[in-house]
N, C-alpha and C positions, 0 to 999 in steps of 0.2 A: 957126428948123428943128429941133426935138428931134433929135439924132444918135446920145444913151447911153441907151439905156431901160436901165434898173433892176428886179433880178427877184428879186422875192419868189418863196423856195418855200420850202413847209411839207412835209415829210414828217411825218406821222400815224401815230405804231406803236401798237397795242392789242388786250390781249389782247379786253375785250369794251368793243364800244361804245353811245352810243344820243345822235337829234337827231330834231328835230319844227321845228315853226311857229317864225316867227323870233317871238321873245318875248323881248326882255332884258333888258323886267323882270319877268319870270315868274320868283316866288324857289326853283320847284322847278328853274332851269335854274341849274349852277356855270358861272359866265366868267370866263376867262382871258384878257390880255391878249398877242401875242404881238410882245416888242420882241426884234430881229436886232442883237446886238451888236455896237460899233465895225466897219463896214470891211464887214462878214457882210452875205453876201446871202440866205440862209437859214437854216432855223431845224429841227431835230426836235425833233418834242414823242412824249414816249411815259408811257403811262398806262392805268391800266385802269380801267371802269366796269364796274358792273353794273346787271340789270335795267335800268330805266326812268332812271336818270340821267342827263339828256342837259348834253352838254357844248360850249359856245359860246367858239369860238376867236376875237378879233377882232383883225385884223391892219387899220393906218391902210396906207393904199396912195396913189398916187398914177394917175392917167389916161394910158391906155400904160405903165406898168410891167405885165411880165407877174408873174401868177401860179398858181404849181403845187401842187398838193395832192395829194400818191400816202397811199392808206388800205393799211398792211397790217395786217390783221387777220386772228386766229387763229379770226374768228368768223366764219360766211361770211353773218349776219344782220346784221355793224356796216356804215353807212353814212354817206357824208356827206353836207349843201346846202352849195352854196355864196348867199347871200346879199345884195345888193351895196346899197351906203351908202340909208339912208331907204325903203328898200321891206320889203315880206314876202314879194316873189315870189322864187323863188329863181332863179338864172342857171344850175346844174348841180342836179343832181338825181340825189340817191346809185344809184338803182337804174337809170343810165345804163351807170355802171362805176365804177370805185377810183381811177380816174388824174382833174385835170383841170388842164386848161392854159391859159390864154387871155390874150392883153392886155385891160386892164383899160378900160371905159368911163368911168369917173367918178371922183374926189379923193374919198377918206372914208373911213373903216370900214367892211372886207368882214365879214363872219362866215362864218366854218365852224362848222356844229354840226350834230354825233356823234352818230347814235341809234343803237338795236337795232333793227333790223325784229322784230317779235314778232305 
């Protein structure tokens, strides 16, 4: 029985952002791995993206952990999708809103892809 749930929390602050379909090997998509500081359960990522410069944030998590992502954008065309490990089918689509919180179903690398809808 699991009595302790770790919370992975990621706030993404962007002036302009861009995300598309899952293609980790795509050379046109910048990729960054999110590492939490020792003992921390959250990370804040701040940055700028212009035009169609997609960014993938990879986050290693385990089944049963909670992932929360909040997009604080200055451009209403900014969105993010979340893809679970090993699939190209998003478990969250950015047009559904700017906030995501869910208990994760599987172990592995979750991909948070930022994009700008044009």
